[in-house]
C-alpha positions in Angstrom: -43.2 60.6 -123.2 -46.2 61.1 -121.1 -47.9 58.2 -122.8 -44.9 56.0 -122.4 -44.6 56.8 -118.8 -48.2 55.9 -118.2 -47.6 52.6 -120.0 -44.5 51.8 -118.0 -46.2 52.9 -114.8 -49.1 50.7 -115.5 -46.9 47.7 -116.1 -45.0 48.3 -112.9 -48.2 48.8 -111.0 -49.6 45.6 -112.5 -46.4 43.7 -111.8 -46.5 44.9 -108.2 -50.1 43.9 -107.9 -49.3 40.4 -109.4 -46.3 40.0 -107.1 -48.5 41.0 -104.2 -51.2 38.5 -105.2 -48.7 35.7 -105.8 -47.1 36.2 -102.4 -50.5 36.5 -100.8 -51.7 33.3 -102.4 -48.4 31.4 -102.4 -49.7 28.5 -100.2 -52.9 27.8 -102.3 -50.8 28.0 -105.4 -48.3 25.6 -104.0 -51.0 23.2 -103.1 -52.6 23.3 -106.5 -49.3 22.9 -108.4 -48.1 20.1 -106.1 -51.3 18.1 -106.3 -51.3 18.6 -110.0 -47.9 17.0 -110.4 -48.5 14.4 -107.6 -51.8 13.2 -109.0 -50.3 10.6 -111.5 -48.5 9.0 -108.5 -51.8 8.8 -106.5 -50.3 11.2 -103.9 -51.9 14.1 -102.2 -50.4 17.1 -100.4 -52.7 17.7 -97.4 -50.8 20.4 -95.5 -47.9 22.7 -96.1 -46.5 25.6 -94.1 -43.3 27.0 -95.7 -41.3 30.1 -96.3 -38.7 31.1 -98.9 -35.4 32.7 -98.3 -32.2 33.3 -100.2 -28.9 32.6 -98.6 -25.5 32.6 -100.3 -27.1 33.1 -103.6 -29.4 30.1 -103.4 -33.0 29.7 -102.6 -34.0 27.8 -99.4 -37.4 26.3 -98.6 -38.2 26.0 -94.9 -41.3 24.0 -94.1 -42.5 23.8 -90.6 -45.0 21.0 -91.5 -45.5 18.9 -94.6 -48.5 16.4 -94.8 -48.6 13.9 -97.7 -51.0 10.9 -98.2 -51.0 8.1 -100.7 -52.4 4.5 -101.2 -52.1 2.9 -97.7 -50.1 5.6 -95.9 -50.1 9.0 -94.3 -46.9 11.1 -94.0 -46.4 14.0 -91.5 -43.0 15.8 -91.7 -41.8 18.6 -89.3 -38.9 21.0 -89.8 -38.3 20.2 -93.4 -35.5 22.2 -95.0 -34.6 22.0 -98.7 -31.6 23.9 -100.0 -28.6 23.3 -102.4 -29.9 19.9 -103.6 -30.2 18.7 -100.0 -33.3 17.7 -97.9 -33.2 17.6 -94.2 -36.1 16.4 -92.0 -36.0 16.7 -88.3 -39.1 14.4 -87.7 -41.1 12.3 -90.1 -44.1 10.1 -89.0 -45.4 7.6 -91.5 -48.6 5.8 -90.6 -49.4 2.6 -92.6 -53.1 2.3 -93.3 -53.9 -1.0 -95.2 -56.8 -0.5 -97.5 -60.0 -2.6 -96.9 -61.1 -2.1 -100.5 -58.1 -3.3 -102.4 -60.2 -4.6 -105.3 -62.1 -1.3 -106.0 -61.3 0.6 -109.1 -60.0 3.7 -107.2 -57.3 1.7 -105.5 -54.3 1.5 -107.7 -50.7 0.5 -106.9 -48.1 3.0 -106.4 -46.1 2.9 -109.7 -43.2 5.2 -108.9 -40.6 6.7 -111.2 -37.7 7.3 -109.0 -36.1 10.6 -110.0 -32.7 11.9 -109.3 -33.1 12.6 -105.7 -31.2 15.1 -103.6 -29.3 14.1 -100.5 -31.8 13.2 -97.8 -31.4 13.0 -94.1 -34.2 12.1 -91.6 -33.1 12.5 -88.1 -36.1 10.7 -86.6 -38.4 8.5 -88.7 -41.5 7.1 -86.8 -43.2 4.3 -88.6 -46.6 3.0 -87.4 -48.5 0.0 -88.9 -51.1 -2.6 -87.8 -48.5 -5.2 -88.4 -46.3 -3.7 -85.6 -46.7 -4.2 -81.9 -45.2 -0.7 -81.3 -44.0 2.2 -83.6 -40.6 1.7 -85.2 -38.0 4.5 -84.7 -35.3 4.9 -87.4 -32.7 7.3 -88.7 -32.6 7.5 -92.5 -29.8 8.8 -94.8 -29.8 8.9 -98.6 -27.2 10.0 -101.0 -26.5 9.2 -104.6 -28.9 6.2 -104.8 -27.9 4.6 -101.5 -30.2 4.5 -98.6 -28.9 3.7 -95.1 -31.2 2.8 -92.2 -30.1 3.0 -88.5 -32.3 1.6 -85.7 -33.1 -1.9 -84.4 -31.6 -3.1 -87.7 -29.0 -1.7 -90.0 -29.6 -2.0 -93.7 -28.2 -0.5 -96.9 -30.9 0.0 -99.6 -30.1 0.6 -103.2 -32.7 2.6 -105.3 -32.3 1.4 -108.9 -34.6 0.6 -111.7 -37.5 2.1 -109.8 -37.0 -0.5 -107.1 -35.6 -0.4 -103.6 -33.4 -3.4 -102.9 -31.6 -4.3 -99.7 -29.7 -7.1 -98.0 -30.3 -7.5 -94.3 -28.9 -9.8 -91.6 -31.4 -10.1 -88.7 -32.8 -12.5 -86.1 -36.2 -13.1 -84.6 -34.9 -11.7 -81.3 -34.6 -8.3 -83.0 -38.2 -8.5 -84.2 -39.6 -9.5 -80.8 -40.4 -5.9 -79.8 -42.2 -5.1 -83.0 -43.8 -8.3 -84.2 -45.8 -10.9 -82.2 -43.3 -13.7 -81.6 -44.4 -16.7 -79.5 -42.7 -16.8 -76.1 -42.3 -20.6 -76.3 -39.9 -20.5 -79.2 -36.5 -21.9 -78.2 -33.4 -19.6 -78.0 -31.7 -21.4 -80.9 -34.5 -20.2 -83.2 -34.7 -16.7 -81.8 -31.0 -16.1 -82.1 -30.4 -17.7 -85.5 -29.1 -15.1 -87.9 -31.2 -14.9 -91.1 -29.8 -13.6 -94.4 -32.5 -11.8 -96.3 -32.7 -10.1 -99.7 -35.6 -7.6 -100.0 -37.0 -5.6 -102.9 -39.9 -3.1 -103.1 -41.5 -1.7 -106.3 -44.1 0.6 -104.8 -46.7 -2.1 -104.2 -45.0 -5.4 -103.5 -42.4 -6.3 -101.0 -40.6 -9.5 -102.1 -37.8 -11.2 -100.2 -35.7 -14.3 -100.0 -34.4 -15.6 -96.7 -31.7 -18.2 -96.3 -32.2 -20.3 -93.2 -30.1 -23.1 -91.5 -31.8 -24.1 -88.2 -31.0 -26.8 -85.7 -33.4 -26.5 -82.9 -33.9 -28.8 -79.8 -37.5 -28.2 -78.5 -38.3 -29.7 -75.1 -41.7 -30.1 -73.4 -43.3 -32.6 -71.1 -46.0 -35.1 -72.1 -47.8 -36.6 -69.0 -44.8 -36.1 -66.8 -42.4 -37.5 -69.4 -39.6 -35.4 -70.9 -40.0 -35.0 -74.7 -37.2 -33.6 -76.7 -37.9 -32.8 -80.4 -35.0 -32.0 -82.7 -36.2 -29.6 -85.4 -34.1 -29.0 -88.5 -34.8 -26.7 -91.5 -32.3 -25.6 -94.1 -33.1 -23.8 -97.3 -34.8 -20.7 -98.7 -38.0 -19.0 -97.6 -39.6 -16.7 -100.1 -42.1 -13.9 -99.1 -44.2 -11.6 -101.2 -46.4 -8.8 -99.7 -48.9 -6.4 -101.3 -48.7 -3.4 -99.0 -52.1 -2.1 -100.3 -54.1 -5.0 -99.1 -51.5 -6.6 -96.8 -52.0 -9.8 -98.8 -49.1 -12.0 -99.8 -47.5 -15.4 -100.2 -44.9 -17.4 -98.4 -43.0 -19.9 -100.5 -41.6 -22.7 -98.3 -41.2 -25.2 -101.2 -37.4 -25.0 -100.7 -37.5 -25.1 -96.9 -38.5 -28.6 -95.7 -38.9 -29.1 -91.9 -37.5 -32.3 -90.4 -38.5 -33.3 -86.8 -36.5 -36.1 -85.1 -38.8 -38.0 -82.6 -36.4 -40.6 -81.1 -36.0 -38.7 -77.8 -39.7 -38.0 -77.4 -41.5 -41.0 -75.7 -45.3 -41.1 -76.1 -47.4 -41.6 -72.9 -48.8 -44.9 -73.9 -46.5 -47.9 -74.4 -48.3 -49.2 -77.5 -48.4 -45.8 -79.2 -44.7 -45.3 -78.4 -43.8 -48.7 -79.9 -45.3 -47.6 -83.3 -43.7 -44.1 -83.1 -41.8 -43.1 -86.3 -38.2 -42.0 -86.0 -38.6 -38.9 -88.1 -41.3 -36.6 -89.5 -40.6 -34.4 -92.5 -43.0 -31.6 -93.5 -43.1 -30.1 -97.0 -45.3 -27.4 -98.5 -45.1 -28.0 -102.3 -47.2 -24.9 -103.1 -46.9 -21.3 -101.7 -48.9 -20.3 -98.6 -51.3 -17.3 -99.1 -51.8 -14.9 -96.2 -53.4 -11.7 -95.3 -54.6 -10.0 -92.1 -57.8 -12.0 -92.2 -56.5 -15.5 -93.1 -53.7 -17.9 -94.1 -54.2 -20.7 -96.6 -52.2 -23.4 -98.5 -53.5 -25.8 -101.1 -51.4 -28.7 -99.9 -49.2 -29.8 -97.0 -47.3 -33.1 -97.1 -46.0 -34.9 -94.0 -43.9 -38.0 -94.4 -43.1 -40.5 -91.6 -39.8 -42.3 -91.7 -38.3 -45.2 -89.7 -39.9 -48.5 -88.6 -43.3 -46.8 -89.1 -43.6 -45.1 -92.4 -46.3 -43.4 -94.3 -47.7 -40.1 -95.6 -50.2 -37.6 -94.4 -51.5 -35.2 -97.0 -53.5 -32.1 -95.9 -55.3 -30.0 -98.6 -57.3 -26.8 -98.5 -55.7 -25.8 -95.2 -57.2 -22.4 -94.1 -56.5 -20.4 -91.0 -58.9 -17.4 -90.4 -58.5 -14.4 -88.2 -61.4 -15.6 -86.1 -59.2 -18.5 -84.9 -60.7 -21.2 -87.2 -58.5 -23.8 -88.9 -60.0 -26.0 -91.5 -58.8 -28.6 -94.0 -58.9 -32.0 -95.5 -56.6 -34.9 -94.8 -55.6 -38.3 -96.3 -53.5 -40.8 -94.3 -51.6 -43.8 -95.7 -49.3 -45.5 -93.3 -47.6 -48.8 -92.4 -46.8 -49.1 -88.7 -44.1 -51.5 -87.6 -43.5 -51.8 -83.8 -40.1 -51.4 -82.2 -38.1 -54.6 -82.3 -38.1 -54.8 -78.5 -42.0 -55.1 -78.5 -42.1 -58.6 -79.7 -45.8 -59.1 -78.8 -46.9 -56.3 -81.1 -47.6 -56.6 -84.8 -47.2 -54.7 -88.1 -50.3 -52.6 -88.8 -51.6 -50.8 -91.9 -53.8 -47.7 -91.6 -55.5 -45.6 -94.3 -58.2 -43.0 -94.2 -59.4 -39.6 -95.2 -61.7 -36.9 -93.9 -62.1 -33.2 -92.9 -61.2 -31.3 -89.8 -62.1 -27.9 -88.3 -60.7 -26.3 -85.2 -61.9 -23.1 -83.6 -59.4 -21.4 -81.3 -61.2 -18.7 -79.5 -61.9 -17.5 -76.0 -62.9 -20.3 -73.7 -62.8 -24.0 -74.6 -61.4 -24.8 -78.1 -64.0 -26.3 -80.4 -63.2 -28.9 -83.1 -64.9 -31.1 -85.7 -63.4 -34.2 -87.3 -64.8 -36.6 -89.9 -63.4 -39.8 -91.4 -64.3 -41.7 -94.5 -63.0 -45.1 -95.7 -60.8 -45.6 -92.7 -59.2 -49.0 -92.7 -56.9 -50.7 -90.2 -55.5 -54.1 -91.1 -53.0 -56.6 -89.8 -51.9 -60.0 -91.1 -51.4 -61.3 -87.6 -51.9 -59.9 -84.1 -50.5 -62.1 -81.4 -49.6 -62.3 -77.7 -48.3 -65.2 -75.7 -51.9 -66.1 -74.7 -53.8 -65.1 -77.8 -53.7 -64.5 -81.6 -55.9 -63.2 -84.4 -55.3 -63.6 -88.1 -56.3 -61.4 -91.1 -57.7 -58.5 -89.0 -59.6 -55.8 -90.9 -61.4 -52.8 -89.5 -63.3 -50.4 -91.7 -65.0 -47.2 -90.3 -66.6 -43.9 -91.1 -67.0 -41.4 -88.4 -67.8 -37.8 -87.6 -67.4 -35.9 -84.3 -68.0 -32.3 -83.2 -67.1 -31.0 -79.7 -70.4 -29.1 -79.9 -72.9 -31.4 -81.7 -71.3 -34.8 -80.8 -70.8 -37.4 -83.5 -71.3 -41.0 -84.7 -69.2 -43.9 -85.9 -70.1 -46.8 -88.2 -67.5 -49.6 -88.1 -67.1 -53.1 -89.4 -64.5 -55.6 -88.3 -63.5 -59.1 -89.5 -61.1 -61.7 -88.3 -60.4 -64.9 -90.3 -59.3 -67.0 -87.3 -57.9 -66.6 -83.8 -57.4 -68.2 -80.5 -57.2 -67.3 -76.8 -55.2 -69.9 -74.9 -57.0 -73.2 -75.7 -60.1 -71.4 -77.2 -60.2 -71.1 -81.0 -62.6 -69.3 -83.4 -63.0 -68.7 -87.1 -64.7 -66.2 -89.3 -65.5 -63.5 -86.8 -67.3 -60.5 -88.1 -68.8 -57.5 -86.2 -70.5 -54.2 -87.0 -70.8 -51.3 -84.6 -72.9 -48.1 -84.9 -72.6 -45.5 -82.2 -73.9 -41.9 -81.8 -72.9 -39.5 -79.0 -73.7 -35.9 -78.0 -70.5 -36.0 -76.0 -67.9 -38.6 -75.1 -69.7 -39.3 -71.8 -72.9 -40.4 -73.4 -73.1 -42.9 -76.3 -75.9 -44.9 -77.9 -75.8 -47.5 -80.6 -75.9 -51.1 -81.6 -73.5 -54.0 -82.0 -73.8 -57.1 -84.2 -71.4 -60.0 -83.8 -71.2 -63.3 -85.7 -68.8 -66.3 -85.3 -68.8 -69.3 -87.6 -67.1 -71.7 -85.1 -65.9 -71.4 -81.5 -64.0 -74.3 -80.1 -63.0 -74.7 -76.4 -61.7 -77.6 -74.3 -65.2 -78.0 -72.9 -67.0 -78.1 -76.3 -67.8 -76.3 -79.5 -70.4 -73.7 -80.8 -71.3 -73.3 -84.4 -73.2 -70.5 -86.0 -73.1 -68.0 -83.2 -74.8 -64.6 -83.7 -75.3 -61.8 -81.2 -76.7 -58.3 -81.4 -77.6 -55.7 -78.8 -78.6 -52.1 -78.4 -76.4 -50.2 -76.0 -76.1 -46.9 -74.2 -73.3 -45.3 -72.2 -74.6 -42.8 -69.7 -73.0 -41.6 -66.4 -70.2 -44.2 -66.8 -72.8 -47.0 -66.9 -72.9 -49.3 -70.0 -76.5 -50.7 -70.6 -77.5 -53.2 -73.2 -80.5 -55.1 -74.5 -80.0 -57.8 -77.1 -80.4 -61.4 -78.3 -78.1 -64.3 -79.2 -78.6 -67.4 -81.3 -76.4 -70.5 -81.4 -77.1 -72.9 -84.3 -75.3 -75.8 -82.7 -73.7 -76.3 -79.3 -71.6 -79.3 -78.3 -70.3 -79.7 -74.8 -68.8 -83.0 -73.6 -71.6 -85.5 -74.3 -74.2 -82.9 -75.1 -75.2 -81.7 -78.5 -77.9 -79.0 -78.7 -79.4 -77.1 -81.6 -81.1 -73.8 -82.1 -80.4 -72.1 -78.8 -81.9 -68.7 -78.3 -81.0 -66.2 -75.6 -82.0 -62.6 -74.7 -80.0 -60.2 -72.6 -80.4 -57.0 -70.5 -77.5 -55.6 -68.5 -76.2 -52.5 -66.8 -72.5 -52.5 -66.1 -70.6 -49.6 -64.4 -67.3 -48.6 -65.9 -65.9 -47.3 -62.7 -64.8 -49.0 -59.5 -66.3 -51.1 -58.1 -67.1 -53.0 -61.3 -70.5 -54.3 -60.1 -73.6 -54.3 -62.2 -76.8 -56.2 -63.0 -77.7 -58.5 -65.9 -80.5 -60.8 -66.9 -80.3 -63.6 -69.5 -83.2 -65.7 -70.7 -82.5 -68.9 -72.7 -84.6 -71.4 -74.6 -83.7 -74.7 -76.3 -85.3 -76.2 -79.4 -87.2 -78.6 -77.1 -88.9 -75.7 -75.5 -86.9 -76.0 -72.3 -86.2 -72.5 -70.9 -84.9 -70.5 -68.0 -83.3 -67.3 -66.8 -79.9 -66.3 -65.3 -79.7 -63.0 -63.4 -76.7 -61.3 -61.9 -77.0 -58.6 -59.3 -73.6 -57.3 -58.1 -71.8 -60.5 -56.8 -75.0 -62.6 -56.8 -75.8 -65.0 -59.7 -79.3 -66.5 -59.8 -80.6 -69.3 -62.0 -84.3 -69.8 -62.4 -85.9 -72.9 -64.0 -89.7 -72.4 -64.0 -91.9 -75.4 -63.7 -92.2 -77.1 -67.1 -92.8 -80.5 -68.7 -90.2 -83.1 -67.8 -90.2 -84.3 -71.4 -88.3 -81.2 -72.3 -85.3 -82.5 -70.2 -85.0 -85.8 -72.1 -82.5 -84.4 -74.6 -80.3 -83.1 -71.8 -80.4 -86.5 -70.0 -79.8 -88.7 -73.0 -76.1 -88.1 -73.4 -75.6 -89.4 -69.8 -78.2 -92.1 -70.0 -79.0 -92.8 -73.7 -82.1 -95.0 -72.8 -83.7 -92.6 -70.4 -87.0 -91.0 -71.3 -89.0 -88.6 -69.2 -92.7 -89.4 -70.0 -94.6 -87.1 -67.8 -94.4 -84.7 -64.8 -92.6 -81.4 -64.2 -89.2 -80.1 -63.1 -88.6 -76.7 -61.4 -85.6 -75.2 -59.7 -83.7 -72.1 -58.6 -80.0 -71.5 -57.7 -78.2 -68.6 -56.2 -74.4 -68.3 -56.2 -72.3 -65.7 -54.4 -69.0 -64.9 -56.2 -67.4 -63.5 -53.1 -67.9 -66.4 -50.6 -68.6 -69.1 -53.3 -71.8 -70.2 -51.5 -74.5 -71.9 -53.6 -78.1 -72.1 -52.4 -80.6 -73.9 -54.6 -84.1 -75.5 -54.6 -85.3 -78.4 -56.7 -88.8 -79.5 -57.3 -89.9 -82.7 -59.0 -93.7 -83.1 -59.5 -95.4 -86.4 -60.6 -92.4 -87.4 -62.7 -92.5 -90.6 -64.7 -89.6 -92.1 -66.7 -88.4 -95.2 -68.5 -84.8 -96.4 -68.5 -83.8 -99.4 -70.5 -86.6 -101.8 -69.3 -87.3 -100.1 -66.1 -90.4 -98.0 -65.5 -90.6 -95.4 -62.7 -93.8 -93.5 -62.0 -94.9 -90.6 -59.9 -91.7 -89.3 -58.5 -92.1 -86.3 -56.1 -89.4 -84.4 -54.4 -89.0 -80.8 -53.0 -85.6 -80.1 -51.5 -83.0 -77.4 -50.9 -79.4 -77.7 -52.0 -76.5 -75.7 -50.4 -72.8 -75.7 -51.3 -70.4 -74.3 -48.8 -67.3 -75.4 -46.9 -66.3 -77.5 -49.9 -69.2 -79.9 -49.7 -72.9 -80.3 -50.8 -75.6 -79.9 -48.1 -79.2 -81.0 -48.3 -81.6 -80.8 -45.4 -83.8 -83.9 -45.0 -86.3 -84.0 -47.8 -89.1 -86.5 -48.4 -88.7 -88.5 -51.6 -91.8 -90.3 -52.9 -92.0 -92.7 -55.8 -95.3 -94.2 -56.9 -93.9 -97.4 -58.4 -90.8 -99.0 -60.0 -91.2 -101.9 -62.4 -88.0 -103.8 -63.2 -89.8 -107.1 -63.8 -90.7 -107.0 -60.2 -93.1 -104.2 -59.3 -92.3 -102.1 -56.2 -94.8 -99.5 -55.1 -95.3 -96.7 -52.5 -91.6 -96.0 -52.2 -90.6 -93.1 -49.8 -87.5 -92.1 -48.0 -85.4 -89.2 -46.6 -82.9 -87.6 -49.0 -80.2 -85.6 -47.3 -76.5 -84.5 -47.6 -73.7 -83.1 -45.5 -70.0 -83.4 -45.1 -70.4 -87.2 -45.1 -72.0 -87.1 -48.5 -75.3 -87.6 -50.2 -77.5 -90.4 -48.8 -81.0 -91.8 -48.5 -82.4 -93.0 -45.2 -85.4 -95.0 -44.2 -86.2 -95.9 -47.7 -89.3 -98.1 -47.7 -92.0 -99.4 -49.9 -94.2 -102.4 -50.9 -93.1 -105.4 -52.8 -94.8 -108.8 -53.4 -97.6 -107.8 -51.1 -95.1 -107.1 -48.3 -92.8 -104.3 -47.4 -89.1 -103.5 -47.6 -86.9 -101.1 -45.6 -83.4 -99.8 -46.4 -82.2 -97.9 -43.3 -79.4 -96.0 -45.0 -77.5 -95.9 -48.3 -74.9 -93.5 -49.5 -75.4 -92.1 -53.0 -71.8 -92.4 -54.2 -69.4 -94.8 -55.8 -67.5 -95.4 -52.6 -67.7 -99.0 -51.3 -70.4 -99.5 -48.7 -72.5 -102.2 -47.1 -76.3 -101.8 -46.6 -78.9 -104.2 -45.3 -82.2 -104.6 -47.0 -85.1 -105.8 -44.8 -88.0 -107.6 -46.5 -91.1 -108.3 -44.5 -94.2 -110.4 -45.1 -93.6 -111.1 -48.7 -96.3 -113.2 -50.3 -94.6 -116.6 -50.8 -97.0 -117.4 -53.6 -96.0 -114.3 -55.6 -92.4 -115.0 -54.8 -92.6 -118.6 -56.0 -94.4 -117.5 -59.2 -91.4 -115.5 -60.3 -90.0 -118.8 -61.5 -93.1 -119.3 -63.7 -93.1 -123.1 -62.9 -96.6 -124.4 -63.5 -98.1 -126.8 -61.0 -96.2 -125.5 -57.9 -97.9 -123.3 -55.4 -96.6 -121.8 -52.2 -98.8 -120.2 -49.6 -97.6 -118.0 -46.7 -95.4 -115.1 -45.8 -91.7 -114.8 -46.2 -89.2 -112.3 -44.7 -85.5 -111.7 -45.4 -82.5 -109.7 -44.3 -80.2 -109.1 -47.2 -76.7 -107.6 -46.5 -75.7 -105.9 -49.7 -72.1 -104.8 -50.6 -71.8 -102.0 -53.2 -68.5 -101.2 -54.9 -67.6 -99.9 -58.3 -71.2 -100.0 -59.4 -71.5 -103.7 -58.7 -73.8 -105.4 -56.2 -73.0 -108.5 -54.1 -74.9 -110.3 -51.3 -73.1 -112.7 -48.9 -74.9 -114.4 -46.0 -78.4 -113.2 -46.7 -81.1 -114.8 -44.6 -84.7 -115.7 -45.7 -87.3 -117.1 -43.3 -91.0 -117.6 -43.0 -93.5 -115.5 -41.1 -96.0 -118.0 -39.5 -97.4 -121.1 -41.2 -97.0 -121.8 -44.9 -98.1 -124.5 -47.3 -96.5 -126.1 -50.4 -98.6 -127.7 -53.1 -97.3 -129.6 -56.1 -99.7 -130.7 -58.8 -99.6 -131.3 -62.5 -95.9 -130.6 -62.7 -94.4 -133.0 -65.2 -90.8 -132.2 -64.1 -91.6 -133.3 -60.5 -93.4 -136.5 -61.8 -90.3 -137.3 -63.9 -88.2 -136.9 -60.8 -90.3 -139.4 -58.8 -90.2 -141.9 -61.7 -86.4 -141.7 -61.9 -85.9 -142.0 -58.2 -88.1 -144.9 -57.0 -86.3 -145.3 -53.7 -86.8 -141.6 -52.9 -90.4 -141.4 -54.3 -92.1 -142.1 -50.9 -90.3 -139.2 -49.2 -90.4 -136.9 -52.2 -94.1 -137.4 -52.6 -94.7 -135.9 -49.1 -93.8 -132.5 -50.7 -97.0 -132.5 -52.8 -99.1 -131.4 -49.9 -97.0 -130.0 -47.0 -97.8 -127.7 -44.2 -94.6 -125.7 -43.7 -93.6 -124.8 -40.1 -90.1 -123.4 -40.8 -88.2 -122.1 -43.8 -84.6 -120.9 -43.5 -82.4 -120.0 -46.4 -78.9 -118.6 -47.0 -78.9 -116.1 -49.8 -75.8 -115.2 -51.9 -75.8 -113.0 -55.0 -72.7 -112.5 -57.2 -71.9 -109.3 -59.0 -72.7 -111.0 -62.3 -76.3 -111.7 -61.2 -76.0 -115.4 -60.1 -78.3 -116.1 -57.1 -77.5 -119.1 -54.9 -80.2 -120.3 -52.4 -79.5 -123.0 -49.8 -82.9 -123.7 -48.2 -84.0 -125.8 -45.2 -87.7 -126.6 -45.1 -89.5 -128.2 -42.2 -93.1 -129.3 -42.3 -95.8 -132.0 -42.1 -97.9 -133.8 -44.8 -101.4 -134.2 -43.3 -102.5 -136.7 -45.9 -99.6 -139.1 -45.3 -99.3 -138.0 -41.6 -95.5 -137.6 -42.2 -93.0 -135.0 -41.0 -90.8 -133.6 -43.7 -87.3 -132.1 -43.5 -86.2 -130.9 -46.9 -82.9 -129.3 -47.9 -82.9 -127.6 -51.3 -80.2 -125.7 -53.3 -81.1 -123.4 -56.2 -78.9 -121.4 -58.5 -80.3 -118.9 -61.1 -79.2 -115.7 -62.8 -81.4 -113.0 -61.2 -80.7 -110.5 -64.0 -81.8 -113.0 -66.6 -84.9 -113.8 -64.6 -86.0 -110.2 -64.3 -85.3 -109.7 -67.9 -87.4 -112.7 -68.8 -90.2 -111.4 -66.6 -90.0 -108.0 -68.3 -90.0 -109.6 -71.8 -93.1 -111.5 -70.9 -94.8 -108.4 -69.8 -93.7 -106.6 -73.0 -95.0 -109.4 -75.2 -98.3 -109.4 -73.3 -98.6 -105.7 -73.7 -97.9 -105.8 -77.4 -100.4 -108.5 -77.9 -103.1 -106.6 -76.0 -102.3 -103.5 -78.2 -102.7 -105.5 -81.4 -106.1 -107.0 -80.2 -107.4 -103.6 -79.3 
């Protein structure tokens, strides 16, 4: 007995000791056992304060605090009571902590096995997450596989097949306090009820949302009211990994349609090409996370008069505020029927874009490759171009600037009465910002036809810069052939410099140098409203080609021309100077030598003004040589005229007091003084007749329609004169045929002339009629003589004959030499 008692007593003592130890270490034992069973679920019990009690024959666990953590969350419960298959929680705080190392081996999804749970009631559930603007407060009740949520939203959740599934009706307005919803969204969108089906398997939240939206969205574009009608009907699919907060949004069954009819664009031309509708589709899911959002492809289709497609690929939005992607555009733009002057247009191109939305000024970058704009015809009431093509590559960055390389071609076109064919141009420009541009332009035109003439083979190129709203250029132009009225010039070269402001007032400066194939050259300069033409002193022979169309037989043989001209665009006043130095020329059979003139020319008040300028001409040979010619050249409201024109002829002088240089009818009087009668008589080339003495004449000349006529001219002698006739067969034949008159006619063979008077008439066709009265005395026969004589001859033919004689003599002398 004693031994049995000791054994029983030992067992009791040991049991008491074990019970005392278990009670003393109940919390550590509970931690160890709980974490042992929770480990397969990747859960950890972090804190536990509880007590056990027995009421009504059942055990009750009363925990003041229960802390539990798992992948991506921390749970803190207070006043947790479990008894009779029922769990009641006064307060439960769940903090969502997305993992930043979702791809590491120690991060595994929560694969739960949902056991048969007791009835659960959470009076106050506080849920915190980086995805929420503020904590979410809910009341949670669970019983027999059904979970009910009460808070901003009401939802019934079924826990079956290890998944939580729910159907929720909600709107964006109910999310506004917890999720960042843009304030600019229209009320129609905020208040639209969305039907959602949601499931959760421990790692992934998947959902399907049925939407039917009709949203008018209004805003102003440059003080114009723009109303966009947005429509979206279909299903939105979402999938979210709660460990990494990465997911996908499936919008393949939710196209967005935007009606644009009630949204006028700020520019009339852009508004005329505006499509009626824009439809946006996402054929592949959109991937998103807290760091970025991306989609492989976005497709936008334009519908209406203007139709086309815009494809965006590799679209990526990053948390830093950067949006990048690639685009490809293919469109055919047709203007509104009311815009008759506009034209159908095709536009294609591709490229990359990048936008950075951050604090301060947004930054962007845009590139374009293989851009092409084309139109079969572009016309306006005043102009038209055919077969227009524009190709371009470009890049631009708001930080680094950009550049463009473009080529344009037009098959044919016209502006009013001006026509051109085969125009081509290429442009290269580089800019650090839009206010500063540098580059070059090349332009070629096969043919340009205007009412005033035609240019063939035109090519122009210039380097340009745009700085501080001033466009500056330096370049050259070549014209292979230029026809203007009667002129036809070849191989014209020009060089240009210019600085033109692009702001009011549009006044700048430019300088243009030009040169013809003959070597003739000059400059044209423009300073504000002043235009200045400079013709430097150069050989007169270079001007022959310019003068020939007007006077085909004119040739400048020597001398120089120089001149300047200044024209004011505001008051339309022209001031010019003209210098002629030692100029010699030939025209038909006329030779003019040593012309000198320096004069000013002014145009104002509708007329040409020349102050008196001295005109000097060395000689004029038209069969009759005239030398030492000078006169006063002037002009005013009365017209251009020459005054006191004088010179030497036939060893005498002539004076023309005044003559108008116009086609208007006028009468002038030519005064001839002390002409050598012998030289005058020799003009007839009659051998054996000699006249000695001096002759003067007053010749009234009528000029009209480029014709000359003399009526009532008077010729008379200056002092004594003498007539000698010898060895003249014609005169001897006359004496033989008139025996009765022979005594009186023979007195003419040797006659001292005391008086000669003559009436002179000249017809426009050149016929000269002389009616002469000669009085004198024959000293050998001691006989007074009164002789009346009439003579008719074509003066133009006479001078031509004299010129031919000189030409033949000159040619013979050249042969002999």
